Biopython code that builds the backbone (N, CA, C, O; Angstrom):
import numpy as np
from Bio.PDB.StructureBuilder import StructureBuilder

atoms = [
    (1, "MET", "N", (-113.707, -135.948, 19.452)),
    (1, "MET", "CA", (-114.337, -135.051, 18.849)),
    (1, "MET", "C", (-116.061, -136.048, 19.187)),
    (1, "MET", "O", (-116.174, -137.273, 19.139)),
    (2, "ASN", "N", (-117.155, -135.067, 19.498)),
    (2, "ASN", "CA", (-118.116, -136.121, 19.695)),
    (2, "ASN", "C", (-119.314, -135.351, 18.454)),
    (2, "ASN", "O", (-119.076, -134.295, 17.868)),
    (3, "ASN", "N", (-120.733, -136.283, 18.254)),
    (3, "ASN", "CA", (-121.399, -135.898, 17.307)),
    (3, "ASN", "C", (-121.979, -134.860, 17.140)),
    (3, "ASN", "O", (-122.488, -134.626, 16.044)),
    (4, "GLU", "N", (-122.071, -133.792, 18.374)),
    (4, "GLU", "CA", (-122.491, -132.503, 18.144)),
    (4, "GLU", "C", (-121.284, -131.656, 17.791)),
    (4, "GLU", "O", (-121.624, -130.919, 16.865)),
    (5, "ASN", "N", (-120.050, -131.448, 18.121)),
    (5, "ASN", "CA", (-119.312, -130.855, 17.114)),
    (5, "ASN", "C", (-118.977, -131.199, 15.370)),
    (5, "ASN", "O", (-118.977, -130.589, 14.300)),
    (6, "ILE", "N", (-118.806, -132.072, 15.702)),
    (6, "ILE", "CA", (-119.152, -132.675, 14.033)),
    (6, "ILE", "C", (-120.517, -131.863, 13.173)),
    (6, "ILE", "O", (-120.379, -131.235, 12.124)),
    (7, "VAL", "N", (-121.416, -132.001, 13.683)),
    (7, "VAL", "CA", (-122.876, -131.485, 13.084)),
    (7, "VAL", "C", (-122.427, -130.050, 12.746)),
    (7, "VAL", "O", (-122.369, -129.543, 11.626)),
    (8, "GLN", "N", (-122.065, -129.391, 14.155)),
    (8, "GLN", "CA", (-121.833, -127.914, 14.067)),
    (8, "GLN", "C", (-120.797, -127.390, 13.008)),
    (8, "GLN", "O", (-120.935, -126.384, 12.312)),
    (9, "LYS", "N", (-119.659, -128.322, 13.018)),
    (9, "LYS", "CA", (-118.673, -127.782, 12.105)),
    (9, "LYS", "C", (-119.329, -128.256, 10.519)),
    (9, "LYS", "O", (-119.204, -127.531, 9.533)),
    (10, "VAL", "N", (-119.874, -129.286, 10.497)),
    (10, "VAL", "CA", (-120.649, -129.299, 8.900)),
    (10, "VAL", "C", (-121.389, -128.473, 8.685)),
    (10, "VAL", "O", (-121.342, -128.074, 7.521)),
    (11, "TRP", "N", (-122.287, -127.878, 9.479)),
    (11, "TRP", "CA", (-123.117, -126.673, 9.163)),
    (11, "TRP", "C", (-122.838, -125.562, 8.804)),
    (11, "TRP", "O", (-123.393, -124.813, 8.000)),
    (12, "ASN", "N", (-121.435, -125.382, 9.774)),
    (12, "ASN", "CA", (-121.001, -124.087, 10.011)),
    (12, "ASN", "C", (-120.398, -124.054, 8.017)),
    (12, "ASN", "O", (-120.752, -123.381, 7.049)),
    (13, "LEU", "N", (-119.740, -124.765, 8.147)),
    (13, "LEU", "CA", (-119.070, -124.994, 6.471)),
    (13, "LEU", "C", (-120.574, -125.064, 5.247)),
    (13, "LEU", "O", (-120.506, -124.663, 4.085)),
    (14, "CYS", "N", (-121.613, -125.563, 5.784)),
    (14, "CYS", "CA", (-122.812, -125.322, 4.882)),
    (14, "CYS", "C", (-123.216, -124.048, 4.665)),
    (14, "CYS", "O", (-123.641, -123.749, 3.549)),
    (15, "ASN", "N", (-123.150, -123.101, 5.683)),
    (15, "ASN", "CA", (-123.290, -121.654, 5.831)),
    (15, "ASN", "C", (-122.231, -120.922, 5.055)),
    (15, "ASN", "O", (-122.552, -120.099, 4.197)),
    (16, "ILE", "N", (-120.920, -121.212, 5.347)),
    (16, "ILE", "CA", (-120.162, -120.483, 4.255)),
    (16, "ILE", "C", (-120.388, -120.535, 3.236)),
    (16, "ILE", "O", (-120.752, -119.497, 2.682)),
    (17, "LEU", "N", (-120.295, -121.655, 2.546)),
    (17, "LEU", "CA", (-120.584, -122.067, 1.001)),
    (17, "LEU", "C", (-122.024, -121.507, 0.558)),
    (17, "LEU", "O", (-122.273, -121.081, -0.570)),
    (18, "ARG", "N", (-123.013, -121.582, 1.722)),
    (18, "ARG", "CA", (-124.015, -120.915, 1.197)),
    (18, "ARG", "C", (-124.126, -119.215, 0.687)),
    (18, "ARG", "O", (-124.993, -118.763, -0.062)),
    (19, "GLY", "N", (-123.282, -118.641, 1.161)),
    (19, "GLY", "CA", (-122.590, -117.891, 1.003)),
    (19, "GLY", "C", (-122.206, -117.660, 0.003)),
    (19, "GLY", "O", (-122.696, -116.688, -0.572)),
    (20, "ASP", "N", (-121.188, -118.420, -0.643)),
    (20, "ASP", "CA", (-120.841, -118.191, -1.931)),
    (20, "ASP", "C", (-121.177, -118.312, -2.803)),
    (20, "ASP", "O", (-120.548, -118.133, -3.846)),
    (21, "GLY", "N", (-122.851, -118.834, -2.634)),
    (21, "GLY", "CA", (-123.296, -119.754, -3.737)),
    (21, "GLY", "C", (-123.485, -120.765, -4.167)),
    (21, "GLY", "O", (-123.711, -120.892, -5.371)),
    (22, "ILE", "N", (-123.448, -122.000, -3.173)),
    (22, "ILE", "CA", (-123.235, -123.212, -3.519)),
    (22, "ILE", "C", (-124.317, -123.766, -2.646)),
    (22, "ILE", "O", (-124.311, -123.571, -1.431)),
    (23, "SER", "N", (-124.965, -124.246, -3.071)),
    (23, "SER", "CA", (-126.655, -124.674, -2.566)),
    (23, "SER", "C", (-125.959, -126.088, -1.296)),
    (23, "SER", "O", (-124.947, -126.754, -1.515)),
    (24, "TYR", "N", (-126.926, -126.217, 0.051)),
    (24, "TYR", "CA", (-126.652, -127.275, 0.422)),
    (24, "TYR", "C", (-126.614, -128.839, -0.343)),
    (24, "TYR", "O", (-125.752, -129.649, -0.005)),
    (25, "HIS", "N", (-127.450, -129.110, -1.210)),
    (25, "HIS", "CA", (-127.218, -129.856, -2.138)),
    (25, "HIS", "C", (-125.738, -130.222, -2.560)),
    (25, "HIS", "O", (-125.082, -131.137, -2.061)),
    (26, "GLY", "N", (-125.320, -129.370, -3.549)),
    (26, "GLY", "CA", (-123.863, -129.489, -3.767)),
    (26, "GLY", "C", (-122.706, -129.749, -2.826)),
    (26, "GLY", "O", (-121.762, -130.523, -2.984)),
    (27, "TYR", "N", (-123.018, -128.816, -1.656)),
    (27, "TYR", "CA", (-121.676, -129.134, -0.592)),
    (27, "TYR", "C", (-121.776, -130.654, -0.488)),
    (27, "TYR", "O", (-120.817, -131.425, -0.506)),
    (28, "ILE", "N", (-123.175, -131.009, -0.367)),
    (28, "ILE", "CA", (-123.184, -132.580, 0.412)),
    (28, "ILE", "C", (-122.619, -133.371, -0.212)),
    (28, "ILE", "O", (-121.710, -134.079, 0.221)),
    (29, "SER", "N", (-123.296, -133.387, -1.918)),
    (29, "SER", "CA", (-122.586, -134.007, -2.546)),
    (29, "SER", "C", (-121.069, -133.891, -2.856)),
    (29, "SER", "O", (-120.481, -134.959, -3.027)),
    (30, "GLU", "N", (-120.669, -133.244, -2.909)),
    (30, "GLU", "CA", (-118.976, -132.533, -2.929)),
    (30, "GLU", "C", (-118.109, -133.526, -1.522)),
    (30, "GLU", "O", (-117.209, -134.355, -1.654)),
    (31, "ARG", "N", (-118.628, -133.165, -0.542)),
    (31, "ARG", "CA", (-118.300, -133.262, 0.842)),
    (31, "ARG", "C", (-118.066, -135.223, 0.821)),
    (31, "ARG", "O", (-117.180, -135.893, 1.351)),
    (32, "THR", "N", (-119.091, -135.598, 0.106)),
    (32, "THR", "CA", (-119.621, -137.261, -0.037)),
    (32, "THR", "C", (-118.802, -137.829, -0.798)),
    (32, "THR", "O", (-118.468, -138.964, -0.457)),
    (33, "TYR", "N", (-118.379, -137.428, -1.693)),
    (33, "TYR", "CA", (-117.121, -137.730, -2.849)),
    (33, "TYR", "C", (-116.130, -137.881, -2.014)),
    (33, "TYR", "O", (-115.767, -138.999, -1.646)),
    (34, "LEU", "N", (-115.479, -136.587, -1.545)),
    (34, "LEU", "CA", (-114.670, -136.507, -1.064)),
    (34, "LEU", "C", (-114.246, -137.577, 0.577)),
    (34, "LEU", "O", (-113.171, -138.125, 0.822)),
    (35, "LEU", "N", (-114.964, -137.573, 1.066)),
    (35, "LEU", "CA", (-115.106, -138.477, 2.124)),
    (35, "LEU", "C", (-115.125, -140.345, 1.360)),
    (35, "LEU", "O", (-114.444, -141.315, 1.693)),
    (36, "PHE", "N", (-115.870, -140.254, 0.609)),
    (36, "PHE", "CA", (-115.909, -141.336, -0.363)),
    (36, "PHE", "C", (-114.129, -141.882, -0.969)),
    (36, "PHE", "O", (-113.685, -143.004, -0.724)),
    (37, "LEU", "N", (-113.532, -141.062, -1.576)),
    (37, "LEU", "CA", (-112.194, -140.848, -1.806)),
    (37, "LEU", "C", (-110.722, -141.384, -0.606)),
    (37, "LEU", "O", (-109.628, -141.923, -0.772)),
    (38, "LYS", "N", (-111.495, -140.863, 0.562)),
    (38, "LYS", "CA", (-110.422, -140.589, 1.932)),
    (38, "LYS", "C", (-110.684, -141.895, 2.199)),
    (38, "LYS", "O", (-109.702, -142.529, 1.811)),
    (39, "ILE", "N", (-111.856, -142.951, 2.863)),
    (39, "ILE", "CA", (-112.202, -144.298, 3.141)),
    (39, "ILE", "C", (-110.941, -145.437, 2.286)),
    (39, "ILE", "O", (-110.147, -146.283, 2.699)),
    (40, "ALA", "N", (-111.373, -144.789, 0.675)),
    (40, "ALA", "CA", (-110.777, -145.736, -0.199)),
    (40, "ALA", "C", (-109.443, -145.753, -0.099)),
    (40, "ALA", "O", (-108.728, -146.753, -0.168)),
    (41, "GLU", "N", (-108.942, -144.085, 0.145)),
    (41, "GLU", "CA", (-107.380, -144.265, 0.503)),
    (41, "GLU", "C", (-106.537, -145.078, 1.886)),
    (41, "GLU", "O", (-105.410, -145.524, 2.104)),
    (42, "GLU", "N", (-107.939, -144.940, 2.674)),
    (42, "GLU", "CA", (-107.059, -145.303, 3.995)),
    (42, "GLU", "C", (-107.053, -147.089, 3.736)),
    (42, "GLU", "O", (-106.056, -147.809, 3.795)),
    (43, "ARG", "N", (-108.523, -147.535, 3.430)),
    (43, "ARG", "CA", (-108.648, -148.972, 3.072)),
    (43, "ARG", "C", (-107.174, -148.957, 1.873)),
    (43, "ARG", "O", (-106.257, -149.284, 2.626)),
    (44, "TRP", "N", (-106.725, -148.807, 0.865)),
    (44, "TRP", "CA", (-106.051, -149.163, -0.103)),
    (44, "TRP", "C", (-104.391, -149.036, 0.556)),
    (44, "TRP", "O", (-103.577, -149.785, 0.014)),
    (45, "HIS", "N", (-103.911, -148.205, 1.594)),
    (45, "HIS", "CA", (-102.956, -148.146, 2.116)),
    (45, "HIS", "C", (-103.290, -148.574, 3.753)),
    (45, "HIS", "O", (-102.685, -147.947, 4.623)),
    (46, "GLY", "N", (-104.159, -149.534, 4.115)),
    (46, "GLY", "CA", (-104.523, -149.624, 5.306)),
    (46, "GLY", "C", (-103.747, -148.978, 6.214)),
    (46, "GLY", "O", (-104.035, -149.016, 7.410)),
]
sb = StructureBuilder()
sb.init_structure("model")
sb.init_model(0)
sb.init_chain("A")
sb.init_seg("    ")
for serial, (resi, resn, name, xyz) in enumerate(atoms, 1):
    if name == "N":
        sb.init_residue(resn, " ", resi, " ")
    sb.init_atom(name, np.array(xyz, "f"), 0.0, 1.0, " ", f" {name:<3s}", serial, name[0])
structure = sb.get_structure()
């Protein structure tokens, strides 16, 4: 998966969430937290 595909998927999800009343900032905040947890889990379990 290349960078363009990743960016497109993120924007598609943002558009879906915007339709549900969630702001881009709220979405990015939630995704950042989930990404942090995923990275922490991978480092913890190696």
